[in-house]
Biopython code that builds the backbone (N, CA, C, O; Angstrom):
import numpy as np
from Bio.PDB.StructureBuilder import StructureBuilder

atoms = [
    (1, "MET", "N", (0.909, -1.348, 0.030)),
    (1, "MET", "CA", (-0.071, -0.144, 0.101)),
    (1, "MET", "C", (0.876, 1.490, 0.020)),
    (1, "MET", "O", (1.806, 1.802, 0.765)),
    (2, "GLY", "N", (0.471, 2.069, -0.758)),
    (2, "GLY", "CA", (1.257, 3.291, -0.680)),
    (2, "GLY", "C", (2.442, 3.271, -1.888)),
    (2, "GLY", "O", (2.905, 4.334, -2.301)),
    (3, "VAL", "N", (2.817, 2.176, -2.329)),
    (3, "VAL", "CA", (4.077, 2.092, -2.931)),
    (3, "VAL", "C", (3.666, 1.858, -4.470)),
    (3, "VAL", "O", (3.156, 0.819, -4.890)),
    (4, "PRO", "N", (3.966, 2.966, -5.222)),
    (4, "PRO", "CA", (3.984, 2.765, -6.824)),
    (4, "PRO", "C", (4.665, 1.800, -7.461)),
    (4, "PRO", "O", (5.784, 1.471, -7.066)),
    (5, "VAL", "N", (4.167, 1.314, -8.363)),
    (5, "VAL", "CA", (4.834, 0.067, -8.887)),
    (5, "VAL", "C", (4.867, 0.213, -10.262)),
    (5, "VAL", "O", (4.235, 1.183, -10.682)),
    (6, "ILE", "N", (5.563, -0.646, -11.276)),
    (6, "ILE", "CA", (5.932, -0.410, -12.698)),
    (6, "ILE", "C", (4.886, -1.513, -13.242)),
    (6, "ILE", "O", (4.757, -2.585, -12.650)),
    (7, "ALA", "N", (4.376, -1.292, -14.040)),
    (7, "ALA", "CA", (3.429, -2.248, -15.044)),
    (7, "ALA", "C", (4.137, -2.503, -16.767)),
    (7, "ALA", "O", (4.286, -1.758, -17.736)),
    (8, "LYS", "N", (4.354, -3.532, -16.568)),
    (8, "LYS", "CA", (4.670, -3.920, -18.099)),
    (8, "LYS", "C", (3.656, -4.727, -18.830)),
    (8, "LYS", "O", (3.507, -5.948, -18.784)),
    (9, "LEU", "N", (2.919, -3.763, -19.576)),
    (9, "LEU", "CA", (2.029, -4.423, -20.589)),
    (9, "LEU", "C", (2.538, -5.770, -21.319)),
    (9, "LEU", "O", (3.696, -6.035, -21.642)),
    (10, "GLY", "N", (1.420, -6.525, -21.489)),
    (10, "GLY", "CA", (1.913, -7.591, -22.267)),
    (10, "GLY", "C", (0.246, -8.192, -22.890)),
    (10, "GLY", "O", (-0.658, -7.427, -23.225)),
    (11, "ASN", "N", (0.183, -9.343, -22.917)),
    (11, "ASN", "CA", (-0.819, -9.940, -23.272)),
    (11, "ASN", "C", (-1.710, -10.861, -22.114)),
    (11, "ASN", "O", (-2.686, -11.573, -22.354)),
    (12, "GLY", "N", (-1.026, -10.602, -20.724)),
    (12, "GLY", "CA", (-1.747, -11.306, -19.714)),
    (12, "GLY", "C", (-2.658, -10.232, -19.018)),
    (12, "GLY", "O", (-2.560, -9.008, -19.096)),
    (13, "GLN", "N", (-3.489, -10.919, -18.378)),
    (13, "GLN", "CA", (-4.422, -9.878, -17.452)),
    (13, "GLN", "C", (-3.581, -9.164, -16.530)),
    (13, "GLN", "O", (-3.626, -7.934, -16.535)),
    (14, "SER", "N", (-2.805, -9.789, -15.724)),
    (14, "SER", "CA", (-2.158, -8.875, -14.380)),
    (14, "SER", "C", (-1.530, -7.542, -15.195)),
    (14, "SER", "O", (-1.797, -6.380, -14.888)),
    (15, "GLY", "N", (-0.814, -7.866, -16.080)),
    (15, "GLY", "CA", (-0.299, -6.508, -16.570)),
    (15, "GLY", "C", (-0.962, -5.470, -17.178)),
    (15, "GLY", "O", (-0.600, -4.294, -17.223)),
    (16, "ARG", "N", (-2.116, -6.050, -17.720)),
    (16, "ARG", "CA", (-3.099, -5.072, -18.484)),
    (16, "ARG", "C", (-3.814, -4.523, -17.382)),
    (16, "ARG", "O", (-4.035, -3.312, -17.388)),
    (17, "ALA", "N", (-4.280, -5.355, -16.270)),
    (17, "ALA", "CA", (-4.906, -4.603, -14.993)),
    (17, "ALA", "C", (-4.042, -3.613, -14.410)),
    (17, "ALA", "O", (-4.344, -2.422, -14.337)),
    (18, "ALA", "N", (-2.945, -4.121, -13.987)),
    (18, "ALA", "CA", (-2.059, -2.855, -13.566)),
    (18, "ALA", "C", (-1.785, -1.847, -14.233)),
    (18, "ALA", "O", (-1.637, -0.790, -13.620)),
    (19, "GLY", "N", (-1.660, -1.869, -15.466)),
    (19, "GLY", "CA", (-1.462, -0.639, -16.258)),
    (19, "GLY", "C", (-2.644, 0.261, -16.273)),
    (19, "GLY", "O", (-2.624, 1.487, -16.162)),
    (20, "ALA", "N", (-3.773, -0.584, -16.440)),
    (20, "ALA", "CA", (-5.129, 0.250, -16.354)),
    (20, "ALA", "C", (-5.285, 0.968, -14.883)),
    (20, "ALA", "O", (-5.688, 2.122, -14.742)),
    (21, "ILE", "N", (-4.983, 0.281, -14.045)),
    (21, "ILE", "CA", (-5.121, 0.996, -12.737)),
    (21, "ILE", "C", (-4.117, 2.148, -12.524)),
    (21, "ILE", "O", (-4.446, 3.136, -11.868)),
    (22, "LEU", "N", (-2.804, 2.018, -13.117)),
    (22, "LEU", "CA", (-1.969, 2.997, -13.045)),
    (22, "LEU", "C", (-2.420, 4.251, -13.876)),
    (22, "LEU", "O", (-2.290, 5.382, -13.407)),
    (23, "MET", "N", (-2.839, 4.074, -14.855)),
    (23, "MET", "CA", (-3.387, 5.056, -15.655)),
    (23, "MET", "C", (-4.796, 5.665, -14.939)),
    (23, "MET", "O", (-4.814, 6.894, -14.856)),
    (24, "SER", "N", (-5.585, 5.186, -14.586)),
    (24, "SER", "CA", (-6.672, 5.503, -13.864)),
    (24, "SER", "C", (-6.280, 6.519, -12.564)),
    (24, "SER", "O", (-7.056, 7.408, -12.214)),
    (25, "VAL", "N", (-5.204, 6.321, -12.005)),
    (25, "VAL", "CA", (-4.797, 7.000, -10.814)),
    (25, "VAL", "C", (-3.791, 8.010, -11.288)),
    (25, "VAL", "O", (-3.163, 8.687, -10.473)),
    (26, "GLY", "N", (-3.629, 8.124, -12.526)),
    (26, "GLY", "CA", (-2.710, 9.247, -13.097)),
    (26, "GLY", "C", (-1.193, 9.127, -13.084)),
    (26, "GLY", "O", (-0.380, 10.051, -13.051)),
    (27, "LEU", "N", (-0.969, 7.862, -13.114)),
    (27, "LEU", "CA", (0.464, 7.749, -13.468)),
    (27, "LEU", "C", (0.907, 6.673, -14.743)),
    (27, "LEU", "O", (1.241, 5.490, -14.673)),
    (28, "PRO", "N", (0.800, 7.379, -15.668)),
    (28, "PRO", "CA", (0.959, 6.640, -17.017)),
    (28, "PRO", "C", (2.366, 6.640, -17.163)),
    (28, "PRO", "O", (2.821, 5.756, -17.889)),
    (29, "ASP", "N", (3.173, 7.449, -16.625)),
    (29, "ASP", "CA", (4.884, 7.139, -16.295)),
    (29, "ASP", "C", (5.246, 6.020, -15.838)),
    (29, "ASP", "O", (6.407, 5.656, -16.029)),
    (30, "PHE", "N", (4.505, 5.358, -15.257)),
    (30, "PHE", "CA", (4.771, 3.887, -14.687)),
    (30, "PHE", "C", (4.280, 2.839, -15.249)),
    (30, "PHE", "O", (4.046, 1.811, -14.614)),
    (31, "VAL", "N", (4.020, 3.001, -16.770)),
    (31, "VAL", "CA", (3.567, 1.918, -17.590)),
    (31, "VAL", "C", (4.435, 1.682, -18.538)),
    (31, "VAL", "O", (4.699, 2.610, -19.303)),
    (32, "ALA", "N", (5.018, 0.520, -18.698)),
    (32, "ALA", "CA", (5.931, 0.128, -19.589)),
    (32, "ALA", "C", (5.460, -0.831, -20.810)),
    (32, "ALA", "O", (4.705, -1.773, -20.569)),
    (33, "ALA", "N", (5.896, -0.586, -22.054)),
    (33, "ALA", "CA", (5.393, -1.443, -23.130)),
    (33, "ALA", "C", (6.347, -2.662, -23.502)),
    (33, "ALA", "O", (6.112, -3.409, -24.452)),
    (34, "ASN", "N", (7.414, -2.784, -22.685)),
    (34, "ASN", "CA", (8.315, -3.560, -23.045)),
    (34, "ASN", "C", (9.401, -3.638, -22.063)),
    (34, "ASN", "O", (9.486, -2.697, -21.274)),
    (35, "ASP", "N", (10.383, -4.753, -21.962)),
    (35, "ASP", "CA", (11.527, -4.664, -20.914)),
    (35, "ASP", "C", (12.412, -3.444, -20.771)),
    (35, "ASP", "O", (12.699, -2.927, -19.691)),
    (36, "ASP", "N", (12.893, -2.956, -22.181)),
    (36, "ASP", "CA", (13.667, -1.770, -22.114)),
    (36, "ASP", "C", (12.972, -0.488, -21.149)),
    (36, "ASP", "O", (13.558, 0.113, -20.248)),
    (37, "GLU", "N", (11.543, -0.262, -21.621)),
    (37, "GLU", "CA", (10.923, 0.947, -20.914)),
    (37, "GLU", "C", (10.763, 0.446, -19.337)),
    (37, "GLU", "O", (11.097, 1.226, -18.444)),
    (38, "TYR", "N", (10.285, -0.768, -19.039)),
    (38, "TYR", "CA", (10.433, -1.093, -17.730)),
    (38, "TYR", "C", (11.499, -0.553, -16.969)),
    (38, "TYR", "O", (11.339, 0.222, -16.026)),
    (39, "ALA", "N", (12.875, -1.077, -17.497)),
    (39, "ALA", "CA", (14.077, -0.660, -16.795)),
    (39, "ALA", "C", (14.352, 0.895, -16.694)),
    (39, "ALA", "O", (14.804, 1.465, -15.700)),
    (40, "ALA", "N", (14.046, 1.406, -17.742)),
    (40, "ALA", "CA", (14.144, 2.796, -17.969)),
    (40, "ALA", "C", (13.531, 3.499, -16.800)),
    (40, "ALA", "O", (14.184, 4.186, -16.015)),
    (41, "ILE", "N", (11.966, 3.250, -16.709)),
    (41, "ILE", "CA", (11.102, 3.795, -15.640)),
    (41, "ILE", "C", (11.900, 3.437, -14.313)),
    (41, "ILE", "O", (12.365, 4.363, -13.648)),
    (42, "ALA", "N", (12.039, 2.379, -13.990)),
    (42, "ALA", "CA", (12.761, 1.861, -12.930)),
    (42, "ALA", "C", (14.017, 2.871, -12.419)),
    (42, "ALA", "O", (14.022, 3.424, -11.319)),
    (43, "GLN", "N", (14.996, 2.993, -13.355)),
    (43, "GLN", "CA", (16.174, 3.820, -13.307)),
    (43, "GLN", "C", (15.801, 5.130, -13.050)),
    (43, "GLN", "O", (16.304, 5.714, -12.090)),
    (44, "ARG", "N", (14.912, 5.731, -13.838)),
    (44, "ARG", "CA", (14.566, 7.092, -13.668)),
    (44, "ARG", "C", (13.860, 7.618, -12.239)),
    (44, "ARG", "O", (14.151, 8.712, -11.755)),
    (45, "TRP", "N", (12.948, 6.750, -11.660)),
    (45, "TRP", "CA", (12.470, 6.786, -10.415)),
    (45, "TRP", "C", (13.444, 6.504, -9.211)),
    (45, "TRP", "O", (13.217, 6.945, -8.085)),
    (46, "ALA", "N", (14.451, 5.805, -9.498)),
    (46, "ALA", "CA", (15.352, 5.193, -8.340)),
    (46, "ALA", "C", (16.508, 6.588, -8.347)),
    (46, "ALA", "O", (17.224, 6.775, -7.364)),
    (47, "ALA", "N", (16.561, 7.337, -9.346)),
    (47, "ALA", "CA", (17.387, 8.591, -9.323)),
    (47, "ALA", "C", (16.899, 9.858, -8.711)),
    (47, "ALA", "O", (17.583, 10.834, -8.402)),
    (48, "ARG", "N", (15.528, 9.687, -8.573)),
    (48, "ARG", "CA", (14.680, 10.685, -7.971)),
    (48, "ARG", "C", (13.939, 10.433, -6.610)),
    (48, "ARG", "O", (12.715, 10.499, -6.492)),
    (49, "PRO", "N", (14.848, 10.125, -5.557)),
    (49, "PRO", "CA", (14.151, 9.632, -4.402)),
    (49, "PRO", "C", (13.062, 10.790, -3.840)),
    (49, "PRO", "O", (11.879, 10.484, -3.696)),
    (50, "GLU", "N", (13.421, 11.769, -3.619)),
    (50, "GLU", "CA", (12.532, 13.034, -3.075)),
    (50, "GLU", "C", (11.362, 13.114, -4.000)),
    (50, "GLU", "O", (10.325, 13.170, -3.340)),
    (51, "GLU", "N", (11.189, 13.135, -5.057)),
    (51, "GLU", "CA", (10.102, 12.851, -5.922)),
    (51, "GLU", "C", (9.123, 11.810, -5.579)),
    (51, "GLU", "O", (7.948, 11.994, -5.261)),
    (52, "LEU", "N", (9.874, 10.476, -5.703)),
    (52, "LEU", "CA", (9.035, 9.197, -4.886)),
    (52, "LEU", "C", (8.731, 9.308, -3.842)),
    (52, "LEU", "O", (7.584, 8.948, -3.579)),
    (53, "ALA", "N", (9.555, 9.833, -2.771)),
    (53, "ALA", "CA", (8.730, 9.674, -1.571)),
    (53, "ALA", "C", (7.516, 10.804, -1.695)),
    (53, "ALA", "O", (6.474, 10.505, -1.111)),
    (54, "VAL", "N", (7.546, 11.888, -2.299)),
    (54, "VAL", "CA", (6.148, 12.500, -2.170)),
    (54, "VAL", "C", (5.127, 11.791, -3.117)),
    (54, "VAL", "O", (3.998, 12.140, -2.771)),
    (55, "LEU", "N", (5.095, 11.146, -3.912)),
    (55, "LEU", "CA", (4.534, 10.444, -4.745)),
    (55, "LEU", "C", (4.056, 9.029, -3.722)),
    (55, "LEU", "O", (2.906, 8.594, -3.781)),
    (56, "ARG", "N", (4.972, 8.496, -2.928)),
    (56, "ARG", "CA", (4.301, 7.424, -1.977)),
    (56, "ARG", "C", (3.757, 8.249, -1.072)),
    (56, "ARG", "O", (2.762, 7.632, -0.691)),
    (57, "HIS", "N", (3.804, 9.313, -0.472)),
    (57, "HIS", "CA", (3.041, 9.915, 0.298)),
    (57, "HIS", "C", (1.773, 10.311, 0.457)),
    (57, "HIS", "O", (1.068, 10.388, 1.463)),
    (58, "ASP", "N", (1.499, 10.650, -1.132)),
    (58, "ASP", "CA", (0.094, 11.163, -1.673)),
    (58, "ASP", "C", (-0.746, 9.881, -2.320)),
    (58, "ASP", "O", (-1.884, 10.049, -2.757)),
    (59, "MET", "N", (-0.055, 8.528, -2.343)),
    (59, "MET", "CA", (-0.612, 7.470, -3.294)),
    (59, "MET", "C", (-2.025, 7.132, -2.396)),
    (59, "MET", "O", (-3.024, 6.979, -3.098)),
    (60, "ARG", "N", (-2.158, 7.042, -1.395)),
    (60, "ARG", "CA", (-3.563, 6.747, -0.966)),
    (60, "ARG", "C", (-4.634, 7.767, -1.217)),
    (60, "ARG", "O", (-5.800, 7.409, -1.378)),
    (61, "LYS", "N", (-4.335, 8.816, -1.249)),
    (61, "LYS", "CA", (-5.170, 9.855, -1.541)),
    (61, "LYS", "C", (-5.329, 9.923, -3.007)),
    (61, "LYS", "O", (-6.441, 10.287, -3.390)),
    (62, "ARG", "N", (-4.569, 9.685, -3.777)),
    (62, "ARG", "CA", (-4.652, 9.519, -5.145)),
    (62, "ARG", "C", (-5.382, 8.731, -5.566)),
    (62, "ARG", "O", (-6.063, 9.028, -6.548)),
    (63, "ILE", "N", (-5.480, 7.548, -5.009)),
    (63, "ILE", "CA", (-6.231, 6.052, -5.510)),
    (63, "ILE", "C", (-7.649, 6.603, -4.768)),
    (63, "ILE", "O", (-8.574, 6.757, -5.566)),
    (64, "ALA", "N", (-7.880, 6.845, -3.695)),
    (64, "ALA", "CA", (-9.179, 7.191, -3.154)),
    (64, "ALA", "C", (-9.957, 8.139, -4.115)),
    (64, "ALA", "O", (-11.149, 8.006, -4.392)),
    (65, "ASN", "N", (-9.020, 9.244, -4.650)),
    (65, "ASN", "CA", (-9.624, 10.151, -5.714)),
    (65, "ASN", "C", (-9.926, 9.558, -7.163)),
    (65, "ASN", "O", (-10.436, 10.203, -8.080)),
    (66, "SER", "N", (-9.539, 8.258, -7.215)),
    (66, "SER", "CA", (-9.540, 8.071, -8.572)),
    (66, "SER", "C", (-10.703, 7.343, -8.860)),
    (66, "SER", "O", (-11.308, 6.926, -7.873)),
    (67, "ASP", "N", (-11.229, 7.050, -10.114)),
    (67, "ASP", "CA", (-12.079, 5.942, -10.409)),
    (67, "ASP", "C", (-12.207, 4.844, -10.100)),
    (67, "ASP", "O", (-13.288, 4.285, -9.912)),
    (68, "SER", "N", (-10.530, 4.094, -9.944)),
    (68, "SER", "CA", (-10.187, 2.749, -9.300)),
    (68, "SER", "C", (-10.472, 2.584, -8.035)),
    (68, "SER", "O", (-10.758, 1.522, -7.482)),
    (69, "GLY", "N", (-10.372, 3.953, -7.427)),
    (69, "GLY", "CA", (-10.570, 3.993, -5.615)),
    (69, "GLY", "C", (-11.827, 3.972, -5.259)),
    (69, "GLY", "O", (-12.109, 3.551, -4.138)),
    (70, "ASN", "N", (-12.738, 4.378, -6.052)),
    (70, "ASN", "CA", (-14.270, 4.602, -5.685)),
    (70, "ASN", "C", (-15.138, 3.771, -6.522)),
    (70, "ASN", "O", (-15.374, 4.051, -7.697)),
    (71, "PRO", "N", (-15.665, 2.636, -5.850)),
    (71, "PRO", "CA", (-16.314, 1.455, -6.726)),
    (71, "PRO", "C", (-17.592, 1.924, -7.238)),
    (71, "PRO", "O", (-18.091, 1.351, -8.206)),
    (72, "VAL", "N", (-18.227, 3.011, -6.627)),
    (72, "VAL", "CA", (-19.350, 3.490, -7.132)),
    (72, "VAL", "C", (-19.392, 4.277, -8.422)),
    (72, "VAL", "O", (-20.209, 4.108, -9.327)),
    (73, "ARG", "N", (-18.268, 5.287, -8.387)),
    (73, "ARG", "CA", (-18.115, 5.919, -9.725)),
    (73, "ARG", "C", (-17.591, 5.077, -10.671)),
    (73, "ARG", "O", (-17.950, 5.115, -11.848)),
    (74, "TYR", "N", (-16.640, 4.203, -10.177)),
    (74, "TYR", "CA", (-16.252, 3.013, -11.344)),
    (74, "TYR", "C", (-17.214, 2.256, -11.720)),
    (74, "TYR", "O", (-17.009, 2.006, -12.907)),
    (75, "CYS", "N", (-18.262, 1.692, -11.325)),
    (75, "CYS", "CA", (-19.293, 1.213, -11.758)),
    (75, "CYS", "C", (-20.166, 2.170, -12.681)),
    (75, "CYS", "O", (-20.525, 1.793, -13.797)),
    (76, "GLN", "N", (-20.464, 3.315, -12.218)),
    (76, "GLN", "CA", (-21.135, 4.127, -13.046)),
    (76, "GLN", "C", (-20.257, 4.361, -14.570)),
    (76, "GLN", "O", (-20.847, 4.242, -15.644)),
    (77, "LYS", "N", (-19.027, 4.649, -14.501)),
    (77, "LYS", "CA", (-18.319, 4.721, -15.578)),
    (77, "LYS", "C", (-18.317, 3.302, -16.510)),
    (77, "LYS", "O", (-18.335, 3.399, -17.737)),
    (78, "VAL", "N", (-18.298, 2.270, -15.992)),
    (78, "VAL", "CA", (-18.261, 1.108, -16.559)),
    (78, "VAL", "C", (-19.758, 0.990, -17.279)),
    (78, "VAL", "O", (-19.879, 0.582, -18.434)),
    (79, "GLU", "N", (-20.812, 1.371, -16.502)),
    (79, "GLU", "CA", (-22.147, 1.034, -16.918)),
    (79, "GLU", "C", (-22.299, 2.179, -18.230)),
    (79, "GLU", "O", (-22.899, 1.767, -19.223)),
    (80, "ALA", "N", (-21.907, 3.229, -18.243)),
    (80, "ALA", "CA", (-22.111, 3.905, -19.241)),
    (80, "ALA", "C", (-21.229, 3.569, -20.407)),
    (80, "ALA", "O", (-21.663, 3.783, -21.539)),
    (81, "LEU", "N", (-20.181, 3.126, -20.260)),
    (81, "LEU", "CA", (-19.431, 2.509, -21.314)),
    (81, "LEU", "C", (-20.366, 1.368, -21.979)),
    (81, "LEU", "O", (-20.545, 1.406, -23.196)),
    (82, "TYR", "N", (-20.885, 0.489, -21.302)),
    (82, "TYR", "CA", (-21.597, -0.610, -21.687)),
    (82, "TYR", "C", (-22.774, 0.041, -22.725)),
    (82, "TYR", "O", (-22.945, -0.324, -23.889)),
    (83, "ARG", "N", (-23.462, 0.984, -22.092)),
    (83, "ARG", "CA", (-24.475, 1.654, -22.838)),
    (83, "ARG", "C", (-24.054, 2.342, -24.085)),
    (83, "ARG", "O", (-24.715, 2.379, -25.123)),
    (84, "ARG", "N", (-23.115, 2.777, -23.923)),
    (84, "ARG", "CA", (-22.409, 3.752, -25.298)),
    (84, "ARG", "C", (-22.184, 2.331, -26.317)),
    (84, "ARG", "O", (-22.729, 2.419, -27.418)),
    (85, "PHE", "N", (-21.490, 1.151, -26.052)),
    (85, "PHE", "CA", (-21.208, 0.208, -26.847)),
    (85, "PHE", "C", (-22.523, -0.164, -27.491)),
    (85, "PHE", "O", (-22.692, -0.203, -28.710)),
    (86, "TRP", "N", (-23.646, -0.494, -26.382)),
    (86, "TRP", "CA", (-25.071, -0.999, -27.038)),
    (86, "TRP", "C", (-25.501, 0.055, -28.038)),
    (86, "TRP", "O", (-25.615, -0.129, -29.250)),
    (87, "GLN", "N", (-25.664, 0.871, -27.562)),
    (87, "GLN", "CA", (-26.040, 1.945, -28.580)),
    (87, "GLN", "C", (-25.531, 2.129, -29.882)),
    (87, "GLN", "O", (-26.239, 2.197, -30.887)),
    (88, "GLU", "N", (-24.027, 2.229, -29.858)),
    (88, "GLU", "CA", (-23.243, 1.976, -31.277)),
    (88, "GLU", "C", (-23.517, 0.879, -31.932)),
    (88, "GLU", "O", (-23.612, 1.170, -33.125)),
    (89, "TYR", "N", (-23.721, -0.424, -31.724)),
    (89, "TYR", "CA", (-23.795, -1.745, -32.085)),
    (89, "TYR", "C", (-25.342, -1.567, -32.706)),
    (89, "TYR", "O", (-25.537, -1.715, -33.912)),
    (90, "CYS", "N", (-26.214, -1.300, -31.956)),
    (90, "CYS", "CA", (-27.755, -1.057, -32.319)),
    (90, "CYS", "C", (-27.718, -0.111, -33.828)),
    (90, "CYS", "O", (-28.157, -0.457, -34.925)),
    (91, "SER", "N", (-27.045, 1.166, -33.454)),
    (91, "SER", "CA", (-27.151, 1.841, -34.549)),
    (91, "SER", "C", (-26.550, 1.362, -35.887)),
    (91, "SER", "O", (-27.131, 1.433, -36.970)),
    (92, "ALA", "N", (-25.293, 0.858, -35.673)),
    (92, "ALA", "CA", (-24.518, -0.052, -36.781)),
    (92, "ALA", "C", (-25.394, -1.180, -37.422)),
    (92, "ALA", "O", (-25.254, -1.545, -38.589)),
    (93, "THR", "N", (-26.193, -1.630, -36.659)),
    (93, "THR", "CA", (-27.263, -3.072, -37.029)),
    (93, "THR", "C", (-28.188, -2.442, -37.864)),
    (93, "THR", "O", (-28.325, -2.863, -39.013)),
    (94, "ARG", "N", (-29.038, -1.213, -37.337)),
    (94, "ARG", "CA", (-29.816, -0.659, -38.117)),
    (94, "ARG", "C", (-29.455, 0.016, -39.449)),
    (94, "ARG", "O", (-30.367, 0.154, -40.264)),
    (95, "ALA", "N", (-28.409, 0.385, -39.712)),
    (95, "ALA", "CA", (-27.794, 1.023, -40.922)),
    (95, "ALA", "C", (-27.403, -0.060, -41.706)),
    (95, "ALA", "O", (-27.484, 0.138, -42.918)),
    (96, "THR", "N", (-26.995, -1.166, -41.341)),
    (96, "THR", "CA", (-26.910, -2.350, -42.098)),
    (96, "THR", "C", (-28.224, -3.121, -42.695)),
    (96, "THR", "O", (-28.235, -3.905, -43.644)),
    (97, "ASP", "N", (-29.232, -2.731, -41.961)),
    (97, "ASP", "CA", (-30.475, -3.397, -42.282)),
    (97, "ASP", "C", (-31.219, -2.476, -43.436)),
    (97, "ASP", "O", (-32.176, -2.891, -44.089)),
    (98, "VAL", "N", (-30.811, -1.560, -43.542)),
    (98, "VAL", "CA", (-31.429, -0.548, -44.480)),
    (98, "VAL", "C", (-31.085, -0.811, -46.077)),
    (98, "VAL", "O", (-31.532, -0.053, -46.937)),
]
sb = StructureBuilder()
sb.init_structure("model")
sb.init_model(0)
sb.init_chain("A")
sb.init_seg("    ")
for serial, (resi, resn, name, xyz) in enumerate(atoms, 1):
    if name == "N":
        sb.init_residue(resn, " ", resi, " ")
    sb.init_atom(name, np.array(xyz, "f"), 0.0, 1.0, " ", f" {name:<3s}", serial, name[0])
structure = sb.get_structure()
């Protein structure tokens, strides 16, 4: 808790979930696309211990204020996306029926 992690995206669920959470809490700089980016992110933050300490101090508040840390707000956003996907699907289906 309170320690930022680095996520390496890949085809697996864990890396994708970690990346999505980091993006949700406003930490896109902690998401790597490959091994080289992962190492570069780790080196960059290891050289900035004061900034890392501030980030760590504010991490719980950052998570609580994000969609990922607020289950009601998260659910509302997911529901809105499902609704939009359904509406787009229905519109596309009607357009092909003409």
